[in-house]
PASEPA-414517 format. One record per residue (C-alpha): residue number from 0; residue in one letter; x, y, z. Coordinates in nm, 4 decimals, m for minus. Example, Ala and Ser with C-alpha at 12.3 -4.5 7.8 and 13.67 -1.06 7.14 Angstrom:
# residues 2
[0 'A' [1.2300 m0.4500 0.7800]] [1 'S' [1.3670 m0.1060 0.7140]] 
//
This chain:
# residues 374
[0 'M' [0.0000 0.0000 0.0000]] [1 'K' [0.0976 0.3637 m0.0495]] [2 'A' [0.0717 0.5690 0.2705]] [3 'A' [0.0921 0.9390 0.3484]] [4 'V' [0.1749 1.1045 0.6798]] [5 'L' [0.0801 1.4633 0.7577]] [6 'G' [0.3262 1.6159 1.0038]] [7 'S' [0.6845 1.5212 1.0881]] [8 'G' [0.6992 1.6225 1.4551]] [9 'L' [0.7463 1.4020 1.7597]] [10 'M' [0.4614 1.1690 1.6611]] [11 'G' [0.4471 1.2012 1.2818]] [12 'S' [0.8144 1.1122 1.2446]] [13 'V' [0.7588 0.7863 1.4371]] [14 'I' [0.4502 0.6996 1.2323]] [15 'G' [0.6411 0.7565 0.9070]] [16 'W' [0.9433 0.5633 1.0328]] [17 'D' [0.7305 0.2667 1.1411]] [18 'L' [0.5292 0.2577 0.8186]] [19 'A' [0.8513 0.2601 0.6179]] [20 'R' [0.9801 m0.0525 0.7951]] [21 'S' [0.6506 m0.2440 0.7559]] [22 'K' [0.6436 m0.5154 0.4903]] [23 'D' [0.2898 m0.4362 0.3747]] [24 'V' [0.3756 m0.0739 0.2966]] [25 'D' [0.5395 m0.0068 m0.0410]] [26 'E' [0.5776 0.3688 m0.0221]] [27 'V' [0.5524 0.6384 0.2472]] [28 'V' [0.5498 1.0120 0.1838]] [29 'V' [0.5675 1.2447 0.4850]] [30 'A' [0.4463 1.6005 0.4277]] [31 'D' [0.5193 1.9004 0.6465]] [32 'I' [0.5764 2.2737 0.6139]] [33 'D' [0.9189 2.2390 0.7834]] [34 'A' [1.1766 2.1355 0.5211]] [35 'A' [1.4615 2.0941 0.7696]] [36 'R' [1.2622 1.8596 0.9905]] [37 'L' [1.1574 1.6559 0.6875]] [38 'E' [1.5163 1.6179 0.5735]] [39 'A' [1.6239 1.4988 0.9188]] [40 'L' [1.3508 1.2330 0.9088]] [41 'R' [1.4411 1.1219 0.5573]] [42 'K' [1.8043 1.0658 0.6582]] [43 'R' [1.7160 0.8381 0.9512]] [44 'A' [1.4373 0.6410 0.7801]] [45 'P' [1.5086 0.2741 0.7057]] [46 'G' [1.5511 0.1710 0.3419]] [47 'K' [1.4324 0.3748 0.0471]] [48 'K' [1.0559 0.3560 0.0916]] [49 'L' [1.0205 0.6898 0.2700]] [50 'S' [1.0312 1.0232 0.0899]] [51 'V' [0.9303 1.3710 0.1995]] [52 'E' [0.7367 1.6603 0.0546]] [53 'V' [0.7084 2.0193 0.1709]] [54 'M' [0.3426 2.1165 0.1981]] [55 'D' [0.1294 2.3634 0.3901]] [56 'I' [m0.1940 2.1992 0.5085]] [57 'K' [m0.3575 2.5415 0.4815]] [58 'D' [m0.3305 2.5073 0.1022]] [59 'R' [m0.6544 2.3112 0.0775]] [60 'K' [m0.6370 2.2403 m0.2954]] [61 'R' [m0.2832 2.1083 m0.2675]] [62 'A' [m0.3671 1.8991 0.0404]] [63 'V' [m0.6662 1.7366 m0.1285]] [64 'S' [m0.4630 1.6587 m0.4397]] [65 'F' [m0.1846 1.5153 m0.2219]] [66 'L' [m0.4140 1.2814 m0.0262]] [67 'K' [m0.5768 1.1462 m0.3425]] [68 'R' [m0.2435 0.9888 m0.4387]] [69 'F' [m0.2469 0.7397 m0.1506]] [70 'D' [m0.4328 0.4313 m0.0319]] [71 'V' [m0.4305 0.5541 0.3257]] [72 'A' [m0.3025 0.8427 0.5375]] [73 'A' [m0.2188 0.9293 0.8967]] [74 'S' [m0.2390 1.2789 1.0416]] [75 'A' [m0.0128 1.3893 1.3269]] [76 'L' [m0.0738 1.7629 1.3101]] [77 'P' [m0.1145 1.9772 1.6231]] [78 'H' [m0.4352 2.1227 1.7576]] [79 'G' [m0.5163 2.4388 1.5677]] [80 'I' [m0.4749 2.2824 1.2247]] [81 'V' [m0.6122 1.9334 1.2930]] [82 'H' [m0.9481 2.0283 1.1409]] [83 'L' [m0.7798 2.1327 0.8160]] [84 'S' [m0.6391 1.7841 0.7637]] [85 'D' [m0.9786 1.6280 0.8355]] [86 'L' [m1.1545 1.8567 0.5865]] [87 'A' [m0.8956 1.7789 0.3199]] [88 'A' [m0.9326 1.4039 0.3802]] [89 'V' [m1.3108 1.4234 0.3540]] [90 'E' [m1.2962 1.6233 0.0314]] [91 'A' [m1.0410 1.3824 m0.1142]] [92 'G' [m1.2497 1.0777 m0.0212]] [93 'A' [m0.9433 0.9496 0.1618]] [94 'K' [m0.8918 0.6886 0.4313]] [95 'M' [m0.7205 0.8609 0.7231]] [96 'V' [m0.6248 0.7955 1.0837]] [97 'N' [m0.5813 1.1072 1.2989]] [98 'I' [m0.3980 1.0881 1.6319]] [99 'A' [m0.5810 1.3996 1.7566]] [100 'F' [m0.9447 1.4189 1.8618]] [101 'E' [m1.1633 1.7263 1.8361]] [102 'D' [m1.5406 1.7206 1.8757]] [103 'E' [m1.5840 1.8829 1.5333]] [104 'Q' [m1.4644 1.5591 1.3760]] [105 'M' [m1.7802 1.3750 1.4772]] [106 'G' [m1.9853 1.6246 1.2763]] [107 'L' [m1.8061 1.5284 0.9543]] [108 'D' [m1.9678 1.1845 0.9349]] [109 'G' [m2.2327 1.2774 0.6780]] [110 'E' [m1.9908 1.4547 0.4458]] [111 'A' [m1.7386 1.1713 0.4764]] [112 'R' [m1.9996 0.9129 0.3800]] [113 'K' [m2.0967 1.1158 0.0756]] [114 'S' [m1.7386 1.1493 m0.0465]] [115 'G' [m1.6482 0.7903 0.0385]] [116 'A' [m1.3955 0.8933 0.3007]] [117 'T' [m1.3106 0.7045 0.6186]] [118 'L' [m1.1854 0.9068 0.9138]] [119 'I' [m1.0668 0.7444 1.2365]] [120 'P' [m1.0152 1.0285 1.4865]] [121 'G' [m0.8281 1.0277 1.8170]] [122 'C' [m0.6229 0.7162 1.7463]] [123 'G' [m0.2987 0.7340 1.9436]] [124 'V' [m0.2343 0.5971 2.2902]] [125 'A' [m0.4906 0.8156 2.4687]] [126 'P' [m0.7224 0.8851 2.3107]] [127 'G' [m0.7087 0.5720 2.1020]] [128 'L' [m0.5559 0.2594 2.2543]] [129 'G' [m0.7117 0.3264 2.5946]] [130 'G' [m1.0627 0.3441 2.4506]] [131 'I' [m1.0051 0.0386 2.2296]] [132 'L' [m0.8959 m0.1693 2.5302]] [133 'L' [m1.1794 m0.0422 2.7508]] [134 'T' [m1.4432 m0.1225 2.4886]] [135 'H' [m1.2904 m0.4656 2.4287]] [136 'A' [m1.2897 m0.5378 2.8028]] [137 'F' [m1.6602 m0.4544 2.8319]] [138 'E' [m1.7308 m0.6843 2.5371]] [139 'E' [m1.5499 m0.9644 2.7209]] [140 'L' [m1.7464 m0.8939 3.0374]] [141 'G' [m2.0722 m0.8868 2.8448]] [142 'G' [m2.1445 m0.5375 2.9748]] [143 'G' [m2.0484 m0.3152 3.2642]] [144 'D' [m2.1045 0.0374 3.3858]] [145 'E' [m1.7751 0.1614 3.5322]] [146 'G' [m1.4673 0.2443 3.3276]] [147 'H' [m1.1399 0.4203 3.3980]] [148 'I' [m0.8442 0.5067 3.1753]] [149 'L' [m0.5380 0.6102 3.3753]] [150 'V' [m0.2508 0.7291 3.1570]] [151 'G' [0.0552 0.9484 3.1739]] [152 'G' [0.3735 1.0244 2.9844]] [153 'L' [0.6439 1.0739 3.2482]] [154 'P' [1.0181 1.1307 3.2731]] [155 'Q' [1.1842 0.8153 3.4023]] [156 'V' [1.3748 1.0292 3.6512]] [157 'P' [1.1639 1.3241 3.7741]] [158 'R' [1.3561 1.6467 3.8240]] [159 'P' [1.2497 1.9752 3.9827]] [160 'P' [1.0732 2.2057 3.9564]] [161 'F' [0.7935 2.0335 3.7613]] [162 'S' [0.8937 1.6628 3.7621]] [163 'Y' [0.7833 1.6545 3.3998]] [164 'K' [0.9443 1.6375 3.0548]] [165 'L' [0.7433 1.7489 2.7548]] [166 'V' [0.6617 1.4508 2.5330]] [167 'F' [0.4191 1.6216 2.2950]] [168 'S' [0.2987 1.9703 2.2036]] [169 'I' [0.3023 2.2331 2.4814]] [170 'V' [m0.0247 2.3617 2.3337]] [171 'G' [m0.1827 2.0205 2.3814]] [172 'L' [m0.0408 1.9859 2.7325]] [173 'L' [m0.1762 2.3162 2.8635]] [174 'R' [m0.5041 2.2497 2.6838]] [175 'E' [m0.5409 1.9409 2.9060]] [176 'Y' [m0.4845 2.1483 3.2185]] [177 'I' [m0.7078 2.4484 3.1538]] [178 'E' [m1.0129 2.2936 2.9892]] [179 'E' [m1.2964 2.1320 3.1805]] [180 'A' [m1.2950 1.7539 3.1764]] [181 'R' [m1.6052 1.5583 3.0818]] [182 'V' [m1.6605 1.2672 3.3173]] [183 'V' [m1.9563 1.0461 3.4056]] [184 'R' [m2.0646 1.0338 3.7683]] [185 'D' [m2.3803 0.8574 3.8904]] [186 'G' [m2.4862 0.8057 3.5305]] [187 'K' [m2.4649 1.1734 3.4352]] [188 'M' [m2.2112 1.3522 3.2173]] [189 'I' [m2.0644 1.6431 3.4117]] [190 'K' [m1.7693 1.8787 3.3702]] [191 'V' [m1.4948 1.9229 3.6285]] [192 'M' [m1.1755 2.1251 3.6405]] [193 'P' [m0.8687 1.8976 3.6243]] [194 'F' [m0.6851 2.0153 3.9360]] [195 'A' [m0.9991 2.0312 4.1503]] [196 'S' [m0.9634 1.6603 4.2256]] [197 'V' [m0.6090 1.5225 4.2568]] [198 'E' [m0.5769 1.1684 4.3953]] [199 'T' [m0.2908 0.9225 4.4438]] [200 'Y' [m0.2511 0.5877 4.2686]] [201 'D' [m0.0064 0.3105 4.3512]] [202 'F' [0.1775 0.1089 4.0877]] [203 'P' [0.4237 m0.1788 4.1260]] [204 'P' [0.7939 m0.0955 4.1815]] [205 'P' [0.9932 0.0767 4.0532]] [206 'I' [0.7167 0.3280 3.9744]] [207 'G' [0.5407 0.3461 4.3108]] [208 'R' [0.3014 0.6307 4.3852]] [209 'L' [0.1711 0.8701 4.1210]] [210 'E' [m0.0895 1.1438 4.1339]] [211 'G' [m0.3782 1.1681 3.8932]] [212 'F' [m0.6510 1.4110 3.7944]] [213 'P' [m0.9341 1.4028 3.5390]] [214 'T' [m0.8685 1.5543 3.1961]] [215 'D' [m1.0903 1.5816 2.8902]] [216 'G' [m0.9497 1.2730 2.7230]] [217 'L' [m1.2536 1.0501 2.6828]] [218 'A' [m1.2728 1.1817 2.3258]] [219 'S' [m1.5060 0.9680 2.1126]] [220 'L' [m1.6049 0.7564 2.4156]] [221 'V' [m1.8307 1.0483 2.5090]] [222 'Y' [m2.0337 0.9551 2.2010]] [223 'T' [m1.9931 0.5774 2.1856]] [224 'M' [m2.0026 0.4665 2.5498]] [225 'K' [m2.3517 0.5577 2.6666]] [226 'G' [m2.5279 0.4271 2.9759]] [227 'M' [m2.2233 0.4286 3.2019]] [228 'K' [m2.2506 0.5070 3.5729]] [229 'V' [m1.8848 0.6026 3.6083]] [230 'L' [m1.6443 0.6903 3.3271]] [231 'D' [m1.3304 0.9019 3.3222]] [232 'E' [m0.9803 0.9518 3.1925]] [233 'I' [m0.7206 1.0273 3.4592]] [234 'T' [m0.3886 1.1892 3.3670]] [235 'L' [m0.0986 1.0555 3.5736]] [236 'R' [0.1973 1.2626 3.6926]] [237 'W' [0.4739 1.2392 3.9490]] [238 'P' [0.3573 1.3774 4.2863]] [239 'G' [0.3707 1.7565 4.3180]] [240 'H' [0.3306 1.8421 3.9503]] [241 'A' [m0.0384 1.9293 3.9706]] [242 'E' [0.0109 2.1683 4.2615]] [243 'K' [0.2788 2.3676 4.0774]] [244 'M' [0.0786 2.3874 3.7559]] [245 'N' [m0.2340 2.4873 3.9458]] [246 'V' [m0.0460 2.7763 4.1089]] [247 'L' [0.0465 2.9057 3.7630]] [248 'M' [m0.3103 2.8648 3.6419]] [249 'E' [m0.4643 3.0334 3.9465]] [250 'S' [m0.2136 3.3183 3.9075]] [251 'G' [m0.3380 3.3892 3.5552]] [252 'F' [m0.0446 3.2572 3.3535]] [253 'F' [m0.2763 3.0310 3.1503]] [254 'S' [m0.5377 3.3008 3.0854]] [255 'R' [m0.6462 3.3810 2.7311]] [256 'E' [m0.7397 3.7382 2.8289]] [257 'K' [m0.4933 4.0000 2.7090]] [258 'V' [m0.2935 4.2065 2.9563]] [259 'R' [m0.0983 4.5254 2.8939]] [260 'V' [0.2801 4.4831 2.9245]] [261 'G' [0.5230 4.7563 2.8212]] [262 'G' [0.2656 4.9223 2.6035]] [263 'E' [0.1784 4.5991 2.4236]] [264 'D' [m0.1206 4.3659 2.4583]] [265 'V' [m0.0060 4.0112 2.5314]] [266 'V' [m0.1910 3.6866 2.5986]] [267 'P' [m0.0532 3.5169 2.9147]] [268 'L' [m0.1274 3.1691 2.7758]] [269 'E' [0.0815 3.2374 2.4648]] [270 'V' [0.3691 3.3584 2.6810]] [271 'S' [0.3365 3.0404 2.8897]] [272 'W' [0.3494 2.8307 2.5730]] [273 'A' [0.6809 2.9903 2.4853]] [274 'V' [0.8392 2.9981 2.8323]] [275 'L' [0.7095 2.6689 2.9726]] [276 'G' [0.7494 2.4960 2.6385]] [277 'K' [1.1207 2.5706 2.6455]] [278 'K' [1.1611 2.4796 3.0129]] [279 'L' [0.9665 2.1531 2.9931]] [280 'A' [1.1598 2.0442 2.6843]] [281 'E' [1.4857 2.0464 2.8807]] [282 'G' [1.6473 1.7430 3.0357]] [283 'D' [1.6957 1.3741 2.9722]] [284 'P' [1.4755 1.2457 2.6862]] [285 'K' [1.4281 0.9084 2.8568]] [286 'D' [1.0561 0.8908 2.9264]] [287 'M' [0.8006 0.6257 3.0096]] [288 'T' [0.4312 0.5797 2.9495]] [289 'V' [0.2120 0.4311 3.2208]] [290 'M' [m0.1419 0.3223 3.1386]] [291 'R' [m0.4027 0.1257 3.3291]] [292 'V' [m0.7462 0.0549 3.1806]] [293 'I' [m1.0149 m0.0739 3.4174]] [294 'A' [m1.3549 m0.2097 3.3136]] [295 'K' [m1.6025 m0.3219 3.5803]] [296 'D' [m1.9429 m0.4815 3.5981]] [297 'K' [m2.1266 m0.5745 3.9178]] [298 'K' [m1.9304 m0.8949 3.9786]] [299 'E' [m1.5907 m0.8724 3.8124]] [300 'S' [m1.3412 m0.6533 3.6341]] [301 'I' [m1.0796 m0.6644 3.3592]] [302 'V' [m0.7606 m0.4612 3.3809]] [303 'Y' [m0.5086 m0.3810 3.1085]] [304 'D' [m0.1680 m0.2512 3.2183]] [305 'M' [0.1090 m0.1019 3.0085]] [306 'V' [0.4420 0.0368 3.1259]] [307 'D' [0.6637 0.1345 2.8362]] [308 'R' [1.0049 0.3044 2.8323]] [309 'Y' [1.2223 0.5076 2.5992]] [310 'D' [1.3871 0.3027 2.3240]] [311 'E' [1.7590 0.3763 2.3534]] [312 'G' [1.8440 0.1746 2.0434]] [313 'S' [1.6214 0.3712 1.8061]] [314 'R' [1.6155 0.6868 2.0235]] [315 'V' [1.2364 0.6958 2.0079]] [316 'T' [1.0430 0.8304 2.3056]] [317 'S' [0.7947 0.6055 2.4787]] [318 'M' [0.5159 0.8517 2.3994]] [319 'G' [0.6250 0.8416 2.0364]] [320 'K' [0.6206 0.4616 2.0410]] [321 'T' [0.2865 0.4138 2.2135]] [322 'T' [0.1140 0.6874 2.0119]] [323 'G' [0.2939 0.6491 1.6803]] [324 'Y' [0.2987 0.2696 1.6670]] [325 'T' [m0.0719 0.2504 1.7546]] [326 'A' [m0.1536 0.4979 1.4771]] [327 'S' [0.0735 0.3183 1.2303]] [328 'I' [m0.0768 m0.0239 1.3000]] [329 'V' [m0.4351 0.1047 1.2690]] [330 'T' [m0.3389 0.2927 0.9516]] [331 'Q' [m0.2192 m0.0361 0.8048]] [332 'L' [m0.5373 m0.2159 0.9153]] [333 'L' [m0.7385 0.0556 0.7416]] [334 'G' [m0.5249 0.0653 0.4275]] [335 'G' [m0.5215 m0.3141 0.4035]] [336 'G' [m0.9008 m0.3381 0.4150]] [337 'K' [m0.9340 m0.5069 0.7547]] [338 'I' [m1.1154 m0.1964 0.8766]] [339 'S' [m1.4045 m0.1189 0.6453]] [340 'G' [m1.6878 0.1279 0.6312]] [341 'K' [m1.7264 0.4937 0.5414]] [342 'G' [m1.7725 0.8059 0.7477]] [343 'V' [m1.6259 0.8954 1.0850]] [344 'I' [m1.5464 0.5744 1.2741]] [345 'P' [m1.4075 0.6138 1.6280]] [346 'P' [m1.1119 0.3819 1.7001]] [347 'E' [m1.3056 0.1776 1.9562]] [348 'K' [m1.5624 0.1035 1.6828]] [349 'A' [m1.3041 0.0486 1.4087]] [350 'V' [m1.0759 m0.1930 1.5965]] [351 'R' [m1.2914 m0.4731 1.7346]] [352 'S' [m1.2730 m0.8387 1.8404]] [353 'E' [m0.9776 m1.0208 1.6851]] [354 'M' [m0.8308 m0.6944 1.5570]] [355 'V' [m0.7752 m0.5869 1.9177]] [356 'E' [m0.5592 m0.8927 1.9762]] [357 'E' [m0.3782 m0.8210 1.6498]] [358 'L' [m0.3126 m0.4641 1.7642]] [359 'I' [m0.1810 m0.5837 2.1017]] [360 'G' [0.0341 m0.8425 1.9256]] [361 'E' [0.1796 m0.5906 1.6809]] [362 'L' [0.2569 m0.3498 1.9638]] [363 'G' [0.4314 m0.6350 2.1457]] [364 'R' [0.6447 m0.7088 1.8400]] [365 'R' [0.7500 m0.3463 1.8508]] [366 'G' [0.8437 m0.3735 2.2171]] [367 'V' [0.5288 m0.2213 2.3682]] [368 'E' [0.3792 m0.4774 2.6055]] [369 'V' [0.0138 m0.4713 2.7135]] [370 'A' [m0.0810 m0.7117 2.9958]] [371 'R' [m0.4345 m0.8266 3.0811]] [372 'S' [m0.5545 m0.9348 3.4248]] [373 'S' [m0.8903 m0.9863 3.5948]] 
//
């Protein structure tokens, strides 16, 4: 199959790299506006299957024409331009997996069906893998009404002051912290502020105790998992991180309201993107991803656990592996015809039954282990 990747950042580069080393993929073209970043990816890609192309996703005509050349595509663009890639895919009648989720994507179903497009939104590690595993667990249980997805990308060695190393976009990170989280409590969907409820969670050594708080990461599960009594996504961090970030938020550093500084109007949040983005990018790149998915009915439960670490051999971050490999595998399932159907298909609806085991198996072959217990 011929595959396209939109974006060559932390996640897009891993998706392109993994597609290029997959036997079922004949050609991969990664498109981005950043020529230097594309060239760096091309030099480290295995074999000769991967090529690059400079393209601005804002050029709608060019983007549509580009996507029409491929059997399947994956989008790893940041929030702010995610919708542009979705619109281009729909117009092109393309098959595309997007690692990002935005509620606007669900409204594209009718247009996608008309054009013959297939869009799988929010298909990374979380959202994506977490929802796939949770849905699969409930299918095994034959039902259930309580679900939790606990997930966090963490530095292996936490260092002050924030005990955190940026593993994806600073815009996406602060978006998690400042936006209300949708959760289900007592059968009702409600909204809560992330840092209003910080709890501790214990994991086996050497991880130990982490803190967690709800974030708006249920994504498409808000639409597909109805009738739940309890449902949430909990972001995990090393203890103390939430308190420090909450101080910044309460002090106005994450505000979108302009303030006057030196005769100029500035947006505190944009300043925080620049300052915190630089600070949180510092330090050892060795990260880990911790995820626990819990599905419960009245009598029993199923738990999926994943602890993944930085790949020193390939120099790929754990967040890049768990997000990028998941997206790459699902992209290949879609391009190879194992996932069928038109319109907007959430990942937990697209990857079902035996395909879930195939996904877990393929992740395992790439060094990402998912363990099931009950």
